[in-house]
N, CA and C atoms as a LAMMPS dump frame, in Angstrom:
ITEM: TIMESTEP
0
ITEM: NUMBER OF ATOMS
687
ITEM: BOX BOUNDS ff ff ff
-5.0000000000000000e+02 5.0000000000000000e+02
-5.0000000000000000e+02 5.0000000000000000e+02
-5.0000000000000000e+02 5.0000000000000000e+02
ITEM: ATOMS id mol type element x y z
1 1 1 N 0.987 -0.971 -0.217
2 1 2 C -0.144 0.259 -0.133
3 1 3 C 0.679 0.736 0.036
4 2 1 N 0.183 2.481 -0.811
5 2 2 C 0.931 3.833 -0.44
6 2 3 C 1.536 4.189 -0.077
7 3 1 N 2.616 4.844 0.756
8 3 2 C 2.155 5.7 2.199
9 3 3 C 1.231 6.743 2.136
10 4 1 N 1.137 7.59 1.233
11 4 2 C 0.117 8.445 1.052
12 4 3 C -1.555 7.983 1.476
13 5 1 N -2.179 6.422 0.811
14 5 2 C -3.045 6.027 1.67
15 5 3 C -3.101 5.471 2.672
16 6 1 N -1.546 4.773 3.581
17 6 2 C -1.671 5.041 4.731
18 6 3 C -2.114 5.799 5.654
19 7 1 N -1.647 6.467 4.963
20 7 2 C -1.705 8.138 5.759
21 7 3 C -3.399 8.637 6.047
22 8 1 N -3.83 8.525 5.008
23 8 2 C -5.162 8.442 5.07
24 8 3 C -6.17 7.518 5.55
25 9 1 N -5.848 6.67 5.499
26 9 2 C -6.948 5.386 6.464
27 9 3 C -6.323 6.185 7.997
28 10 1 N -4.77 6.178 8.355
29 10 2 C -4.679 6.869 9.841
30 10 3 C -5.33 7.813 9.995
31 11 1 N -5.999 8.903 9.229
32 11 2 C -6.604 10.08 9.462
33 11 3 C -7.798 9.276 9.803
34 12 1 N -8.461 9.012 8.943
35 12 2 C -10.266 8.273 9.406
36 12 3 C -9.579 7.849 10.685
37 13 1 N -9.164 6.948 10.968
38 13 2 C -8.915 6.259 12.221
39 13 3 C -8.649 7.059 13.554
40 14 1 N -8.066 8.199 13.176
41 14 2 C -7.703 9.27 14.454
42 14 3 C -9.028 10.231 14.521
43 15 1 N -9.953 10.633 13.079
44 15 2 C -11.023 11.31 14.028
45 15 3 C -11.714 10.596 14.795
46 16 1 N -11.977 9.089 13.899
47 16 2 C -12.962 8.478 15.151
48 16 3 C -12.616 8.35 16.037
49 17 1 N -11.503 8.385 16.466
50 17 2 C -10.799 8.318 17.799
51 17 3 C -11.09 9.11 18.56
52 18 1 N -11.077 10.372 18.065
53 18 2 C -11.677 12.11 18.634
54 18 3 C -12.785 12.319 18.598
55 19 1 N -13.401 11.787 17.696
56 19 2 C -15.224 11.517 18
57 19 3 C -15.59 10.857 19.581
58 20 1 N -15.145 9.959 19.368
59 20 2 C -15.311 9.027 20.386
60 20 3 C -15.292 9.447 21.835
61 21 1 N -13.998 10.41 22.323
62 21 2 C -13.427 10.324 23.003
63 21 3 C -12.951 12.263 23.455
64 22 1 N -14.122 12.733 22.706
65 22 2 C -14.221 14.527 22.707
66 22 3 C -13.413 15.193 23.349
67 23 1 N -12.736 15.135 24.977
68 23 2 C -12.813 15.859 25.428
69 23 3 C -10.98 15.335 25.9
70 24 1 N -10.443 14.372 25.381
71 24 2 C -9.281 14.245 25.319
72 24 3 C -8.382 14.237 24.04
73 25 1 N -7.03 14.525 24.24
74 25 2 C -6.248 14.775 22.947
75 25 3 C -5.639 13.399 22.439
76 26 1 N -5.308 13.531 21.064
77 26 2 C -5.531 12.492 20.254
78 26 3 C -4.403 11.345 21.156
79 27 1 N -2.793 11.698 21.605
80 27 2 C -2.394 11.343 21.909
81 27 3 C -3.062 10.415 23.345
82 28 1 N -3.646 10.995 24.482
83 28 2 C -4.174 10.699 25.568
84 28 3 C -5.131 9.835 24.994
85 29 1 N -5.739 10.009 24.223
86 29 2 C -7.301 8.668 23.596
87 29 3 C -6.366 7.686 23.325
88 30 1 N -5.421 7.594 22.266
89 30 2 C -4.302 6.556 22.132
90 30 3 C -3.516 5.624 23.376
91 31 1 N -3.648 6.437 23.994
92 31 2 C -2.889 5.927 25.27
93 31 3 C -3.685 5.047 26.097
94 32 1 N -4.502 5.721 26.021
95 32 2 C -5.868 4.823 27.017
96 32 3 C -6.258 3.534 25.924
97 33 1 N -6.452 3.839 24.855
98 33 2 C -7.468 2.805 24.224
99 33 3 C -6.056 1.511 23.685
100 34 1 N -4.814 2.125 23.561
101 34 2 C -3.438 1.186 23.232
102 34 3 C -3.965 0.47 24.767
103 35 1 N -4.018 0.683 25.524
104 35 2 C -3.037 0.457 27.126
105 35 3 C -4.014 -0.321 27.276
106 36 1 N -5.458 -0.473 26.633
107 36 2 C -7.083 -1.397 27.185
108 36 3 C -7.199 -2.345 26.286
109 37 1 N -5.636 -2.44 25.555
110 37 2 C -5.065 -3.508 24.301
111 37 3 C -4.332 -4.458 24.646
112 38 1 N -3.208 -3.784 25.323
113 38 2 C -2.235 -4.289 26.555
114 38 3 C -2.288 -4.793 27.735
115 39 1 N -1.442 -4.042 28.851
116 39 2 C -1.113 -4.008 29.936
117 39 3 C -2.31 -2.978 31.022
118 40 1 N -2.839 -2.076 30.337
119 40 2 C -3.878 -1.41 31.028
120 40 3 C -4.894 -1.631 31.746
121 41 1 N -6.26 -1.095 32.43
122 41 2 C -7.333 -1.68 32.436
123 41 3 C -7.953 -0.719 33.158
124 42 1 N -9.269 -0.209 32.83
125 42 2 C -9.981 0.546 34.046
126 42 3 C -10.826 0.107 35.019
127 43 1 N -10.977 1.225 35.794
128 43 2 C -11.446 0.701 37.462
129 43 3 C -12.447 1.043 37.405
130 44 1 N -13.749 0.362 38.367
131 44 2 C -14.581 1.511 38.987
132 44 3 C -14.898 0.82 40.206
133 45 1 N -15.587 1.396 41.263
134 45 2 C -16.038 1.263 42.504
135 45 3 C -17.643 -0.359 42.305
136 46 1 N -17.913 0.01 41.959
137 46 2 C -19.771 -0.594 41.821
138 46 3 C -20.161 -0.984 40.222
139 47 1 N -21.824 -1.509 39.712
140 47 2 C -21.958 -1.378 38.789
141 47 3 C -22.602 -0.396 38.791
142 48 1 N -23.074 0.506 39.849
143 48 2 C -24.16 1.655 39.578
144 48 3 C -23.082 3.05 40.09
145 49 1 N -21.627 2.729 40.223
146 49 2 C -20.929 3.778 40.491
147 49 3 C -20.639 5.024 39.658
148 50 1 N -20.926 4.243 38.129
149 50 2 C -20.941 5.545 37.006
150 50 3 C -19.307 6.438 36.605
151 51 1 N -18.652 6.098 37.553
152 51 2 C -17.315 6.394 37.793
153 51 3 C -16.321 5.862 37.254
154 52 1 N -15.265 5.811 36.566
155 52 2 C -13.907 5.112 36.145
156 52 3 C -12.387 5.61 36.313
157 53 1 N -11.536 5.092 36.564
158 53 2 C -10.173 5.116 36.694
159 53 3 C -9.517 4.795 35.704
160 54 1 N -7.995 4.898 35.819
161 54 2 C -7.052 3.7 34.856
162 54 3 C -6.063 3.66 35.773
163 55 1 N -5.81 2.211 35.513
164 55 2 C -4.565 1.969 36.041
165 55 3 C -3.769 1.156 35.063
166 56 1 N -1.767 1.712 35.676
167 56 2 C -0.735 1.658 34.905
168 56 3 C 0.182 0.555 35.901
169 57 1 N 0.907 -0.167 35.245
170 57 2 C 2.072 -0.988 36.004
171 57 3 C 2.864 -1.575 34.972
172 58 1 N 4.265 -1.276 35.43
173 58 2 C 5.373 -1.649 34.699
174 58 3 C 6.732 -1.78 35.033
175 59 1 N 7.171 -2.689 34.695
176 59 2 C 8.197 -3.635 35.712
177 59 3 C 9.6 -2.414 35.329
178 60 1 N 10.223 -2.492 36.138
179 60 2 C 11.675 -1.599 36.52
180 60 3 C 11.919 -1.198 35.433
181 61 1 N 12.431 -2.149 33.824
182 61 2 C 13.296 -2.095 32.508
183 61 3 C 12.381 -1.237 31.927
184 62 1 N 10.879 -1.308 31.992
185 62 2 C 10.498 -0.244 31.363
186 62 3 C 9.833 1.213 32.416
187 63 1 N 9.905 1.624 33.539
188 63 2 C 9.845 2.69 34.187
189 63 3 C 10.208 3.696 32.949
190 64 1 N 10.806 3.959 32.573
191 64 2 C 10.796 5.422 31.875
192 64 3 C 9.548 5.395 30.618
193 65 1 N 9.328 4.607 30.208
194 65 2 C 7.722 4.038 29.59
195 65 3 C 6.299 4.571 30.723
196 66 1 N 6.387 3.711 31.725
197 66 2 C 5.978 4.411 33.074
198 66 3 C 5.6 5.738 33.005
199 67 1 N 6.382 6.784 33
200 67 2 C 6.683 7.471 33.449
201 67 3 C 5.851 8.294 32.057
202 68 1 N 6.108 7.714 30.812
203 68 2 C 6.072 8.675 29.749
204 68 3 C 4.462 8.528 29.545
205 69 1 N 3.889 7.402 29.784
206 69 2 C 2.164 7.835 30.516
207 69 3 C 1.748 8.456 31.459
208 70 1 N 2.376 8.43 32.454
209 70 2 C 2 9.301 33.585
210 70 3 C 2.18 10.812 33.088
211 71 1 N 3.399 11.273 32.376
212 71 2 C 2.801 12.263 31.832
213 71 3 C 2.025 12.342 30.879
214 72 1 N 1.619 12.03 29.741
215 72 2 C 0.596 12.327 28.817
216 72 3 C -0.417 12.432 29.843
217 73 1 N -0.606 11.91 30.856
218 73 2 C -2.147 11.394 31.713
219 73 3 C -2.469 12.206 33.073
220 74 1 N -0.917 13.442 33.164
221 74 2 C -0.618 14.327 34.081
222 74 3 C -2.215 14.769 34.838
223 75 1 N -2.647 15.398 33.68
224 75 2 C -3.997 16.196 34.142
225 75 3 C -5.183 15.269 34.918
226 76 1 N -5.198 14.365 34.808
227 76 2 C -5.597 13.585 35.045
228 76 3 C -5.425 12.547 36.702
229 77 1 N -3.879 12.334 36.821
230 77 2 C -3.72 12.058 37.808
231 77 3 C -3.809 12.953 39.369
232 78 1 N -3.257 12.367 40.41
233 78 2 C -3.387 13.064 41.823
234 78 3 C -1.867 12.724 42.226
235 79 1 N -1.309 11.734 41.875
236 79 2 C 0.185 11.313 42.98
237 79 3 C 1.346 11.072 41.576
238 80 1 N 2.169 10.841 41.736
239 80 2 C 2.964 10.622 41.141
240 80 3 C 3.027 8.937 41.08
241 81 1 N 3.705 8.26 40.354
242 81 2 C 4.264 6.94 40.39
243 81 3 C 4.804 6.398 41.361
244 82 1 N 4.26 5.42 41.781
245 82 2 C 4.969 4.547 42.684
246 82 3 C 5.648 3.398 42.77
247 83 1 N 6.703 3.431 43.473
248 83 2 C 7.877 2.164 43.223
249 83 3 C 6.811 1.289 44.27
250 84 1 N 7.432 -0.256 44.197
251 84 2 C 6.953 -1.547 44.91
252 84 3 C 7.646 -2.594 44.66
253 85 1 N 8.15 -3.399 45.437
254 85 2 C 8.706 -4.274 44.901
255 85 3 C 7.613 -5.647 45.295
256 86 1 N 7.781 -6.887 44.338
257 86 2 C 6.993 -8.178 44.549
258 86 3 C 7.899 -9.617 44.28
259 87 1 N 7.385 -10.009 45.747
260 87 2 C 8.288 -11.607 45.705
261 87 3 C 7.449 -12.799 44.435
262 88 1 N 8.423 -12.926 43.68
263 88 2 C 7.958 -14.433 43.128
264 88 3 C 8.222 -15.552 43.141
265 89 1 N 7.187 -16.254 43.994
266 89 2 C 7.947 -17.135 44.876
267 89 3 C 8.527 -18.641 43.58
268 90 1 N 7.653 -18.2 42.553
269 90 2 C 8.233 -19.359 41.646
270 90 3 C 9.431 -19.255 41.135
271 91 1 N 10.35 -17.922 41.021
272 91 2 C 11.837 -17.854 40.706
273 91 3 C 12.603 -17.043 41.752
274 92 1 N 11.679 -17.093 43.073
275 92 2 C 12.718 -16.789 44.343
276 92 3 C 13.146 -15.603 43.898
277 93 1 N 12.462 -14.735 43.274
278 93 2 C 13.019 -13.338 42.726
279 93 3 C 12.34 -12.063 43.715
280 94 1 N 13.301 -11.194 43.786
281 94 2 C 11.914 -9.747 43.914
282 94 3 C 12.114 -9.279 42.824
283 95 1 N 11.22 -8.527 42.039
284 95 2 C 10.688 -7.498 41.003
285 95 3 C 10.469 -6.327 41.42
286 96 1 N 11.354 -4.967 40.846
287 96 2 C 10.656 -3.839 40.94
288 96 3 C 9.657 -3.545 40.269
289 97 1 N 8.4 -2.968 40.521
290 97 2 C 7.586 -2.156 39.942
291 97 3 C 7.001 -1.049 39.983
292 98 1 N 6.724 0.003 38.857
293 98 2 C 6.02 0.753 39.255
294 98 3 C 4.474 1.448 38.529
295 99 1 N 3.87 2.076 39.346
296 99 2 C 2.421 1.909 39.095
297 99 3 C 1.6 3.333 39.084
298 100 1 N 0.8 3.957 38.443
299 100 2 C -0.038 4.929 38.853
300 100 3 C -1.339 4.551 38.666
301 101 1 N -2.489 5.153 39.232
302 101 2 C -3.981 5.087 38.797
303 101 3 C -3.919 6.699 38.477
304 102 1 N -4.63 6.624 37.75
305 102 2 C -5.373 8.268 37.441
306 102 3 C -6.66 8.774 38.359
307 103 1 N -7.003 9.327 38.418
308 103 2 C -8.316 10.011 39.4
309 103 3 C -9.697 9.566 38.467
310 104 1 N -10.561 9.233 39.047
311 104 2 C -11.761 8.795 38.379
312 104 3 C -12.095 9.87 37.517
313 105 1 N -12.436 10.274 35.842
314 105 2 C -12.929 11.402 35.433
315 105 3 C -13.195 11.205 34.551
316 106 1 N -14.544 11.578 33.822
317 106 2 C -16.033 11.348 32.887
318 106 3 C -15.13 11.245 31.43
319 107 1 N -14.379 11.441 31.289
320 107 2 C -13.511 11.682 29.938
321 107 3 C -13.143 10.345 29.815
322 108 1 N -13.159 9.221 30.31
323 108 2 C -12.604 7.58 30.038
324 108 3 C -13.73 6.617 30.073
325 109 1 N -15.259 7.492 30.383
326 109 2 C -16.177 6.596 30.143
327 109 3 C -16.318 6.297 28.93
328 110 1 N -16.149 6.867 28.009
329 110 2 C -16.643 6.257 26.914
330 110 3 C -16.393 5.318 26.142
331 111 1 N -14.815 5.174 27.28
332 111 2 C -14.222 3.678 26.584
333 111 3 C -14.666 2.732 27.871
334 112 1 N -15.136 2.923 29.073
335 112 2 C -15.271 2.302 29.351
336 112 3 C -16.812 1.293 29.477
337 113 1 N -17.727 2.156 28.44
338 113 2 C -18.384 1.432 28.29
339 113 3 C -18.967 0.819 26.997
340 114 1 N -17.043 0.984 26.039
341 114 2 C -17.012 -0.098 24.846
342 114 3 C -15.934 -0.686 25.102
343 115 1 N -15.256 -1.157 26.444
344 115 2 C -14.719 -1.976 26.829
345 115 3 C -15.359 -2.979 27.733
346 116 1 N -16.231 -3.047 28.403
347 116 2 C -16.523 -3.488 29.873
348 116 3 C -17.835 -3.485 29.913
349 117 1 N -18.897 -5.277 30.199
350 117 2 C -20.071 -5.441 29.685
351 117 3 C -19.737 -5.858 31.455
352 118 1 N -21.284 -5.409 32.279
353 118 2 C -21.603 -6.267 33.363
354 118 3 C -21.582 -7.342 33.472
355 119 1 N -21.192 -8.817 34.204
356 119 2 C -21.356 -9.954 34.088
357 119 3 C -22.5 -10.243 35.618
358 120 1 N -23.771 -10.827 35.273
359 120 2 C -24.57 -11.282 36.364
360 120 3 C -23.715 -11.939 37.159
361 121 1 N -23.55 -13.092 36.983
362 121 2 C -22.84 -14.022 37.392
363 121 3 C -21.666 -13.928 38.45
364 122 1 N -20.516 -13.267 37.441
365 122 2 C -19.124 -12.599 38.574
366 122 3 C -19.491 -11.472 39.369
367 123 1 N -20.407 -10.873 39.226
368 123 2 C -20.761 -9.634 39.893
369 123 3 C -19.79 -8.126 39.573
370 124 1 N -19.019 -8.835 38.304
371 124 2 C -17.605 -7.702 38.088
372 124 3 C -17.995 -7.467 36.319
373 125 1 N -17.4 -6.244 36.479
374 125 2 C -17.277 -5.999 34.564
375 125 3 C -16.16 -6.617 33.735
376 126 1 N -16.795 -7.673 32.834
377 126 2 C -15.777 -8.322 32.092
378 126 3 C -15.278 -7.018 30.924
379 127 1 N -13.955 -7.492 31.124
380 127 2 C -12.932 -6.559 29.816
381 127 3 C -13.499 -7.491 28.067
382 128 1 N -14.2 -6.937 27.165
383 128 2 C -14.38 -7.692 26.195
384 128 3 C -14.453 -6.364 24.845
385 129 1 N -13.504 -7.133 23.299
386 129 2 C -13.461 -6.355 22.451
387 129 3 C -14.749 -6.044 21.769
388 130 1 N -14.852 -4.669 21.692
389 130 2 C -16.442 -4.301 20.641
390 130 3 C -15.708 -4.907 18.914
391 131 1 N -16.789 -5.159 18.233
392 131 2 C -16.605 -5.425 16.69
393 131 3 C -16.505 -4.657 16.1
394 132 1 N -16.055 -2.618 16.437
395 132 2 C -15.857 -2.278 15.45
396 132 3 C -14.54 -1.05 16.1
397 133 1 N -13.664 -2.409 17.314
398 133 2 C -12.152 -1.774 17.227
399 133 3 C -11.019 -1.472 16.132
400 134 1 N -11.498 -1.934 15.303
401 134 2 C -10.581 -1.399 14.019
402 134 3 C -10.924 -0.178 13.648
403 135 1 N -12.39 0.597 13.779
404 135 2 C -12.193 1.502 13.025
405 135 3 C -11.297 2.684 14.145
406 136 1 N -10.719 2.255 15.548
407 136 2 C -9.887 3.434 16.352
408 136 3 C -8.612 3.091 16.149
409 137 1 N -7.962 1.769 15.613
410 137 2 C -6.75 0.96 15.927
411 137 3 C -6.109 2.431 14.889
412 138 1 N -5.853 3.621 15.215
413 138 2 C -4.446 4.355 14.557
414 138 3 C -3.23 4.327 15.399
415 139 1 N -2.144 4.333 14.654
416 139 2 C -0.804 4.479 14.383
417 139 3 C -0.578 4.516 15.731
418 140 1 N -0.377 5.073 16.071
419 140 2 C -0.665 5.39 17.791
420 140 3 C -1.409 4.229 18.925
421 141 1 N -2.362 3.728 18.891
422 141 2 C -2.873 2.586 19.287
423 141 3 C -2.247 1.384 18.99
424 142 1 N -2.027 1.353 18.203
425 142 2 C -1.14 -0.041 17.675
426 142 3 C 0.534 -0.174 18.296
427 143 1 N 0.677 1.061 18.387
428 143 2 C 2.473 1.549 19.021
429 143 3 C 2.2 0.864 20.153
430 144 1 N 1.401 1.492 21.333
431 144 2 C 0.81 1.277 22.498
432 144 3 C 1.006 0.316 22.6
433 145 1 N -0.525 -0.211 21.826
434 145 2 C -0.546 -1.671 21.984
435 145 3 C 0.869 -3.251 21.738
436 146 1 N 1.777 -2.347 20.859
437 146 2 C 2.741 -3.241 20.597
438 146 3 C 3.568 -2.935 22.035
439 147 1 N 3.867 -1.721 22.298
440 147 2 C 4.848 -1.622 23.595
441 147 3 C 4.25 -2.851 24.718
442 148 1 N 2.716 -2.086 24.837
443 148 2 C 2.819 -3.139 25.702
444 148 3 C 2.656 -4.461 25.801
445 149 1 N 2.649 -5.325 24.928
446 149 2 C 1.791 -6.647 24.691
447 149 3 C 2.777 -7.445 23.397
448 150 1 N 3.726 -6.85 22.875
449 150 2 C 4.188 -7.006 21.369
450 150 3 C 5.3 -7.205 21.832
451 151 1 N 6.128 -8.208 20.594
452 151 2 C 8.04 -8.709 20.277
453 151 3 C 7.694 -9.146 19.342
454 152 1 N 8.923 -8.909 19.118
455 152 2 C 9.73 -9.281 17.759
456 152 3 C 9.614 -10.966 17.589
457 153 1 N 9.437 -11.033 16.526
458 153 2 C 9.005 -12.84 16.034
459 153 3 C 10.635 -13.301 15.99
460 154 1 N 11.822 -12.925 15.074
461 154 2 C 12.944 -13.367 15.447
462 154 3 C 13.722 -12.076 14.921
463 155 1 N 14.712 -11.305 15.879
464 155 2 C 15.72 -10.591 15.757
465 155 3 C 16.742 -10.987 14.805
466 156 1 N 16.917 -9.812 13.3
467 156 2 C 17.881 -10.083 12.574
468 156 3 C 17.741 -11.168 11.728
469 157 1 N 16.353 -12.066 11.746
470 157 2 C 16.074 -12.992 11.199
471 157 3 C 14.666 -13.092 10.08
472 158 1 N 13.92 -11.95 10.781
473 158 2 C 12.95 -11.367 10.635
474 158 3 C 11.941 -10.576 10.86
475 159 1 N 11.286 -9.89 9.407
476 159 2 C 10.745 -8.277 9.83
477 159 3 C 9.445 -8.832 11.172
478 160 1 N 8.714 -9.736 11.358
479 160 2 C 7.583 -10.109 11.573
480 160 3 C 7.546 -9.915 13.092
481 161 1 N 6.056 -9.138 13.627
482 161 2 C 6.119 -8.636 14.681
483 161 3 C 5.351 -9.114 15.152
484 162 1 N 5.162 -9.846 17.049
485 162 2 C 3.913 -10.454 17.057
486 162 3 C 2.96 -9.577 18.203
487 163 1 N 1.808 -9.783 18.486
488 163 2 C 0.921 -9.316 19.63
489 163 3 C 0.512 -10.466 20.265
490 164 1 N 0.694 -10.181 21.413
491 164 2 C 0.206 -10.884 22.543
492 164 3 C -1.401 -10.536 22.882
493 165 1 N -1.966 -12.044 22.72
494 165 2 C -3.771 -11.95 22.466
495 165 3 C -4.06 -12.954 23.226
496 166 1 N -3.487 -13.428 24.225
497 166 2 C -4.193 -14.274 25.651
498 166 3 C -5.241 -14.038 26.056
499 167 1 N -5.778 -12.648 26.345
500 167 2 C -7.081 -12.664 27.143
501 167 3 C -7.936 -12.163 26.388
502 168 1 N -7.924 -12.844 24.753
503 168 2 C -8.922 -12.175 23.807
504 168 3 C -9.416 -13.437 23.19
505 169 1 N -11.358 -13.682 22.957
506 169 2 C -11.09 -14.574 22.089
507 169 3 C -11.184 -14.693 20.628
508 170 1 N -11.13 -15.812 20.058
509 170 2 C -10.533 -15.993 18.409
510 170 3 C -11.54 -14.574 17.611
511 171 1 N -13.029 -14.644 18.018
512 171 2 C -13.614 -14.294 17.651
513 171 3 C -12.919 -12.347 17.862
514 172 1 N -12.738 -12.121 19.134
515 172 2 C -12.223 -11.031 19.133
516 172 3 C -10.967 -10.483 18.6
517 173 1 N -9.979 -11.621 18.91
518 173 2 C -8.977 -11.303 17.753
519 173 3 C -9.193 -10.819 16.511
520 174 1 N -10.37 -11.664 15.758
521 174 2 C -10.697 -11.489 13.987
522 174 3 C -11.659 -9.751 14.335
523 175 1 N -11.737 -9.131 15.25
524 175 2 C -11.997 -7.544 14.955
525 175 3 C -10.571 -7.021 14.945
526 176 1 N -9.517 -7.607 15.688
527 176 2 C -8.268 -6.515 15.284
528 176 3 C -7.722 -6.761 14.194
529 177 1 N -7.402 -8.469 13.415
530 177 2 C -7.004 -8.515 12.386
531 177 3 C -7.996 -7.706 11.382
532 178 1 N -8.975 -7.497 11.034
533 178 2 C -9.911 -6.47 10.252
534 178 3 C -9.029 -4.997 10.051
535 179 1 N -8.856 -4.947 11.231
536 179 2 C -8.617 -3.59 11.752
537 179 3 C -7.285 -3.139 10.982
538 180 1 N -6.35 -4.23 11.108
539 180 2 C -5.113 -4.184 10.389
540 180 3 C -5.072 -3.943 9.332
541 181 1 N -5.923 -5.404 8.956
542 181 2 C -5.937 -5.237 7.351
543 181 3 C -6.792 -4.287 6.274
544 182 1 N -7.054 -3.054 7.084
545 182 2 C -7.68 -2.06 6.464
546 182 3 C -5.826 -1.417 6.012
547 183 1 N -4.807 -1.557 6.604
548 183 2 C -3.899 -0.925 6.15
549 183 3 C -3.295 -1.883 5.474
550 184 1 N -3.644 -2.727 4.791
551 184 2 C -2.653 -3.85 4.133
552 184 3 C -1.674 -4.963 4.869
553 185 1 N -1.949 -4.842 6.331
554 185 2 C -1.195 -5.803 7.181
555 185 3 C -1.889 -6.947 7.257
556 186 1 N -1.242 -7.744 6.531
557 186 2 C -1.954 -9.022 7.072
558 186 3 C -1.319 -10.267 8.138
559 187 1 N -1.6 -10.796 9.187
560 187 2 C -1.748 -11.446 10.078
561 187 3 C -2.142 -12.988 10.007
562 188 1 N -1.342 -13.317 11.252
563 188 2 C -1.938 -14.84 11.465
564 188 3 C -1.841 -15.011 12.456
565 189 1 N -2.65 -16.348 13.078
566 189 2 C -2.874 -16.733 14.321
567 189 3 C -2.186 -17.871 14.95
568 190 1 N -1.513 -17.597 15.832
569 190 2 C -0.501 -19.064 16.499
570 190 3 C -0.557 -19.369 17.739
571 191 1 N -1.904 -20.717 17.621
572 191 2 C -1.89 -21.076 19.016
573 191 3 C -0.969 -21.235 19.978
574 192 1 N -0.736 -20.798 21.404
575 192 2 C 0.388 -20.67 22.473
576 192 3 C -0.455 -21.99 23.172
577 193 1 N -1.759 -22.219 23.721
578 193 2 C -2.342 -23.231 24.33
579 193 3 C -3.446 -23.368 23.902
580 194 1 N -4.994 -24.146 24.593
581 194 2 C -5.92 -24.179 24.44
582 194 3 C -6.503 -22.894 24.612
583 195 1 N -7.24 -22.218 23.858
584 195 2 C -7.772 -21.201 23.71
585 195 3 C -7.06 -19.823 24.018
586 196 1 N -5.958 -19.73 23.588
587 196 2 C -4.651 -18.902 23.625
588 196 3 C -3.854 -18.557 22.654
589 197 1 N -4.115 -17.543 22.315
590 197 2 C -3.248 -17.234 20.732
591 197 3 C -2.552 -15.924 20.578
592 198 1 N -1.382 -16.262 19.508
593 198 2 C -0.756 -14.818 19.414
594 198 3 C -0.87 -14.022 17.822
595 199 1 N -1.208 -13.223 17.525
596 199 2 C -1.14 -12.635 16.375
597 199 3 C 0.194 -12.224 15.809
598 200 1 N 0.188 -12.593 14.714
599 200 2 C 1.493 -12.444 14.042
600 200 3 C 1.541 -11.907 12.788
601 201 1 N 2.65 -10.907 12.193
602 201 2 C 2.021 -10.239 11.227
603 201 3 C 3.274 -10.459 10.021
604 202 1 N 2.342 -10.518 8.629
605 202 2 C 3.784 -11.344 7.981
606 202 3 C 5.213 -10.509 7.656
607 203 1 N 5.64 -11.367 6.921
608 203 2 C 6.668 -10.441 6.94
609 203 3 C 6.779 -9.34 5.493
610 204 1 N 5.751 -9.379 4.293
611 204 2 C 5.186 -8.399 3.813
612 204 3 C 4.931 -7.471 4.159
613 205 1 N 5.07 -7.547 4.978
614 205 2 C 3.843 -5.75 6.343
615 205 3 C 4.612 -5.041 6.63
616 206 1 N 6.105 -5.718 6.201
617 206 2 C 7.23 -4.728 7.42
618 206 3 C 7.238 -3.168 6.73
619 207 1 N 7.081 -3.055 5.927
620 207 2 C 7.186 -2.155 5.026
621 207 3 C 6.192 -0.877 5.379
622 208 1 N 5.024 -1.291 5.687
623 208 2 C 3.222 -0.694 6.051
624 208 3 C 3.799 -0.579 8.068
625 209 1 N 4.415 -1.819 8.228
626 209 2 C 4.617 -0.972 9.723
627 209 3 C 5.528 -0.059 10.127
628 210 1 N 6.279 0.131 9.413
629 210 2 C 7.655 1.107 9.476
630 210 3 C 7.134 2.048 9.192
631 211 1 N 6.23 2.453 8.62
632 211 2 C 5.416 3.888 8.098
633 211 3 C 4.19 4.231 9.291
634 212 1 N 3.696 3.403 10.381
635 212 2 C 3.048 3.29 11.142
636 212 3 C 3.5 4.029 12.023
637 213 1 N 4.901 2.581 12.605
638 213 2 C 5.04 2.447 14.009
639 213 3 C 6.402 3.206 14.3
640 214 1 N 6.996 3.42 13.236
641 214 2 C 8.744 4.218 13.78
642 214 3 C 8.564 5.482 14.393
643 215 1 N 7.956 6.243 14.412
644 215 2 C 7.801 7.642 14.733
645 215 3 C 7.074 7.239 16.22
646 216 1 N 6.385 6.5 16.045
647 216 2 C 5.507 5.975 17.501
648 216 3 C 5.932 5.648 18.974
649 217 1 N 6.922 4.724 18.472
650 217 2 C 7.731 3.756 19.464
651 217 3 C 8.525 4.409 20.365
652 218 1 N 8.476 4.072 22.094
653 218 2 C 9.335 4.817 22.905
654 218 3 C 10.375 4.505 22.74
655 219 1 N 11.818 5.145 22.848
656 219 2 C 13.272 4.377 22.948
657 219 3 C 13.57 2.841 23.516
658 220 1 N 12.955 2.343 25.115
659 220 2 C 12.82 1.521 25.849
660 220 3 C 12.125 0.266 24.97
661 221 1 N 12.039 0.67 23.718
662 221 2 C 11.345 -0.661 23.155
663 221 3 C 11.859 -0.837 21.682
664 222 1 N 12.935 -0.159 21.291
665 222 2 C 13.547 -0.137 20.059
666 222 3 C 13.934 -1.612 19.819
667 223 1 N 14.762 -2.096 20.835
668 223 2 C 14.986 -3.656 21.274
669 223 3 C 13.792 -4.584 20.447
670 224 1 N 12.488 -3.963 20.852
671 224 2 C 11.284 -5.044 20.187
672 224 3 C 10.995 -4.937 18.965
673 225 1 N 11.731 -3.572 18.141
674 225 2 C 11.043 -3.624 16.917
675 225 3 C 12.925 -4.261 15.909
676 226 1 N 11.918 -4.811 14.702
677 226 2 C 13.168 -5.983 13.89
678 226 3 C 13.854 -4.687 12.877
679 227 1 N 12.832 -3.683 12.791
680 227 2 C 13.976 -2.877 11.849
681 227 3 C 14.31 -1.692 12.275
682 228 1 N 14.555 -1.385 13.769
683 228 2 C 15.51 -0.738 14.861
684 228 3 C 15.958 -0.709 15.523
685 229 1 N 16.603 -2.367 15.218
686 229 2 C 17.349 -3.008 16.442
687 229 3 C 19.156 -2.459 15.49
């Protein structure tokens, strides 16, 4: 696909996202939506509370990336990121983590309504991908998703990248594939274990991915991108 066409499609998806998140900047909206595809989540006190906050957590090696997220959403955050330690009994190792929560803010409610549905059986909200998620897969959203849950297939030997999609159903992953296909990005599903898959891009899609992502990747993650190593 020609670069001009890629930019035209990107602009349409960016417009869609800004119409959904009317009181957020594009960068803020992309960060929140991309994080919901990756490591981030939204939290609410109860079914009827009607207010939501976002939570972010990264390990020591992604400290700078976590602070980038904090700076992007700073006007919705009350306290700076906190450092904590977590002991993993399986590896007998203490891991350092950094995290922060936003305050509850109305600007995130459209995303909460889009991604979360109430489960009467479990009495909690479940996160599910909407069928139209592809309409909002801007370069910025894809980049955040990749930095949260992506990896290179084989550095030095392949230009393919992978997205961990363990928490999504095969049907939901299909919605993401459709959105990526809008750019001409071909993908395949690779089963990791029962009912869990990894989404991999094709070698032929590398040039398109370069156009979309190269200017959006945080320096902490250059080592995860085949063409940036």
